[in-house]
ZATIDREN-236760 format. One line per 8 residues: their letters; for each residue x, y, z of N, C-alpha, C. Coordinates in steps of 0.1 Angstrom, whole numbers. Last residue first. Layout:
<nodes>
A> X Y Z X Y Z X Y Z  ... .
</nodes>
This chain:
<nodes>
YPPIMYNA> 615 489 -584 598 488 -583 592 505 -573  644 489 -585 632 487 -600 622 488 -595  654 521 -574 652 509 -571 641 502 -581  684 541 -590 669 535 -579 662 525 -583  715 531 -591 707 543 -579 692 540 -573  728 501 -588 719 509 -591 713 518 -582  767 500 -584 749 494 -580 741 507 -585  793 486 -603 786 495 -595 772 495 -593 .
GIIHIPQD> 823 475 -607 814 475 -604 805 478 -598  849 467 -634 847 481 -621 829 474 -615  884 467 -647 868 461 -641 860 466 -629  899 484 -672 892 483 -655 880 483 -659  931 474 -688 916 479 -690 912 477 -672  957 484 -709 954 480 -696 937 481 -697  970 452 -730 962 468 -722 959 468 -712  977 425 -733 990 436 -728 981 447 -729 .
KQESEQCW> 950 417 -734 957 417 -748 968 424 -745  942 429 -707 937 426 -710 949 426 -734  943 434 -671 951 438 -686 948 426 -692  935 462 -643 939 445 -647 943 447 -658  919 474 -613 930 478 -628 938 461 -634  888 482 -607 904 473 -600 911 476 -614  867 499 -586 875 499 -597 891 490 -594  836 498 -572 849 494 -570 849 492 -577 .
KVTVLSIS> 810 515 -578 812 510 -558 828 504 -562  789 537 -595 807 532 -589 808 522 -578  758 536 -594 774 549 -588 780 533 -585  735 548 -625 748 540 -614 754 546 -604  707 547 -640 718 552 -629 730 549 -624  699 528 -670 701 533 -657 709 539 -653  688 508 -700 697 518 -694 688 527 -675  679 484 -695 682 492 -707 688 502 -709 .
RLQCNDDN> 683 459 -667 682 469 -676 688 478 -684  680 430 -670 698 440 -672 682 446 -674  656 408 -650 664 414 -662 675 428 -664  653 386 -625 659 398 -631 661 399 -646  629 364 -623 627 379 -625 639 389 -629  633 336 -631 643 342 -625 637 355 -626  634 309 -645 621 312 -634 623 323 -630  647 309 -662 641 318 -671 626 313 -657 .
DASLYNDK> 686 326 -657 674 313 -657 665 322 -654  700 341 -675 702 333 -674 694 323 -668  682 371 -695 682 364 -672 692 350 -678  694 392 -719 683 381 -704 688 371 -693  695 411 -739 707 408 -728 696 398 -715  696 423 -769 687 414 -756 702 411 -748  714 443 -786 713 436 -781 703 429 -770  717 472 -783 701 474 -791 701 457 -791 .
SAKFLITT> 734 477 -754 732 486 -762 721 473 -776  724 502 -724 731 484 -729 727 489 -741  736 527 -713 725 523 -717 729 511 -725  736 541 -678 747 535 -682 735 532 -696  751 574 -660 740 564 -667 750 557 -682  773 571 -633 775 577 -648 761 563 -648  786 589 -604 773 585 -612 776 588 -623  813 582 -583 810 583 -598 802 579 -598 .
GPILQKET> 817 557 -566 813 569 -558 810 582 -572  858 558 -576 846 549 -563 835 564 -564  863 563 -613 867 562 -596 855 562 -588  873 548 -638 867 552 -630 864 555 -613  897 543 -662 892 546 -648 881 551 -648  888 528 -695 891 541 -684 884 537 -672  885 512 -707 894 514 -710 899 527 -691  859 484 -688 865 496 -699 882 505 -699 .
SFCIGQES> 836 462 -685 850 468 -684 853 481 -694  815 455 -653 819 458 -667 825 460 -666  783 447 -632 803 446 -634 806 450 -648  752 460 -620 761 454 -627 775 454 -625  728 454 -593 737 467 -602 744 462 -612  713 442 -581 716 456 -570 727 463 -582  699 421 -592 694 424 -593 695 443 -587  731 419 -614 720 411 -607 709 420 -606 .
FNLLHANI> 754 412 -643 748 420 -640 734 412 -629  785 412 -666 779 401 -651 766 413 -647  802 431 -679 800 406 -677 795 403 -664  801 449 -708 793 445 -695 797 430 -698  821 475 -716 817 458 -721 815 446 -704  821 505 -733 825 494 -720 820 484 -729  828 536 -741 820 523 -744 829 511 -735  817 567 -727 829 558 -726 819 544 -731 .
DRSTRITP> 813 606 -742 806 591 -739 821 582 -741  823 626 -729 825 623 -734 821 608 -734  815 655 -710 801 649 -719 807 638 -733  831 662 -681 828 654 -694 817 652 -696  817 667 -653 830 670 -656 833 661 -677  788 643 -651 792 653 -646 815 656 -658  780 621 -659 765 624 -657 779 640 -654  783 599 -689 797 607 -670 777 616 -671 .
HLTIAGGV> 777 574 -697 774 590 -702 783 598 -688  788 540 -718 784 557 -702 784 567 -711  769 518 -732 778 531 -736 775 536 -721  781 480 -742 773 493 -736 778 502 -737  783 449 -752 787 465 -755 772 475 -747  786 418 -735 780 428 -744 783 442 -745  772 395 -719 789 404 -726 775 407 -734  770 376 -687 763 385 -696 771 386 -704 .
THRCSNRK> 760 358 -661 772 367 -670 762 364 -681  741 374 -632 740 368 -640 752 375 -650  742 367 -593 748 373 -607 745 367 -616  718 370 -572 726 366 -580 729 369 -594  718 397 -543 717 387 -553 720 380 -560  742 411 -526 733 398 -515 721 391 -533  776 414 -530 758 413 -539 746 405 -531  792 418 -522 788 419 -515 776 422 -522 .
EHHNSM> 826 400 -525 813 397 -531 806 406 -520  853 416 -525 850 409 -520 835 412 -528  889 428 -542 873 426 -538 867 416 -535  919 442 -537 910 427 -537 897 431 -539  931 465 -556 926 462 -550 920 447 -543  964 477 -566 949 463 -574 944 466 -566 .
</nodes>
């Protein structure tokens, strides 16, 4: 397990909710994940599946509304976007292995 150092330049917004990951290559199997936070630059989520840094995935937020933590901030969670995995840390949750993953958006919002 490696140490993660904060590299985002923008504010993180803590949220929770289901997202679905759609790998773009090597497998057609969707992956269930849980969103932990987001920023203008990317997302952080947890899943049982390990994803290698550099992997490109398409994520879709569930039908739940993920709103910005600060009403004065224009940052909103994208409902669907391509992201590139930047880091993956193994952790445990209820004695089950889980991976905490950080990913950057591939396409700018504007």
